N, C-alpha and C positions, 0 to 999 in steps of 0.2 A: 525460444521459450514457448510462447503461445501465439500462434498465428504470426502477426507482424510485430510482435512485442520483443524488443531487445533492450533490457534494462541497462542502465549505466553503472549501477553499484550492486555488488553482492557482498553482504557481510556473512561470514561463516564463523560463528562463535561456538567454541567448545568449552563447556563448564560442567563440572561434576559428572563427567561421562555422558553428557547430553549435548546434542548439536542443534543449534538454531541457525537456519539459513534464511536470511532476510534479503529479499529482492527490493531494491529501491530505484525508482525511476523519477528523477527530477524533470519536470517539463511544464510548459504552458498547456493548459487544457481547454482553452477558449474554443478551439476548432474541433473538439471531440464531442460526440454524442454521449449521453449518460450511459448508454448501453455498449459503448466501445469495448472490445475485448481487453484492451490494456487497462481499462478501469474496472473490469470484471475479474481481472487476474487474481485478486485477493481471494476470490471464491475458487477459481480453478486450481490455485496452488494448494488449497486445503483439500480438494479432491485428490490431488496427487499425493499429499501427505497421508490421506486415508488409505489409498492403494498401497503405499509403502508399508503400512501396518507395522511401524517401528516406533515404540513409545520413546525411544531415545533421540528421535529426529522430529524437529518442529520446522515447518515451512511457513513463511509469511511474505506478504508483498505490500508495498506502499507506493503511492504516487505522492511526490512532494511538488505541489503546484506553485508556479510563479504567478498564476492567474488568481485574482482574489476570490474569496468565497462569495462576496456580494455580487460580483459579475456572474459567477456560475449559478448562484441562486436565482437570478433573473432569467438566465438562459435555460436552466433545467427545471425551474419551478421546484426547487429542492432546498431545504434548510441546511445550514452548515452541519448540524449534528448528524444528519443522514449521510452527508458526504463523508464525515469522519468515520461513520460506521462502515463505510466502503473503503476505509484506509486511505482516504484522500486527505492529505495534510497541506497546510498553507505556509509556504516559506516565509513570507514577510510578516503576516499577521500573527503567526504562531512561532516566530523565530526563537523565542525563549523556551518553547515546550516541545516542538515536533521531534527533535532527536530523542528526548526522554521518552516520548510515546513509542517511538520505534524500538528503542533499546530496552525498555522496561515494560513489557506487556502487562496488561491488567489480567488478573486471574480469571 
């Protein structure tokens, strides 16, 4: 996919003639730098979407972290909302919400 990034899950949803391809990589992120290409892939995939230039295709990428946001906040000096803006979701602390965030994008 991108560099050394090989996601575990690819959702390919087709609805009303539009396709949403969602890349999901569940992983512990404790050993990753905030600028790791796997964590930046949410931007890279949007660049690919732009190059496709097809309004019927949407590309998205998410990391579902088994590492807590509190641990990563200390390590990266970054608040949880900023991590969520980078499509990093937290498996345990957001267990009731992260799938809805992935499957129901905000407008």
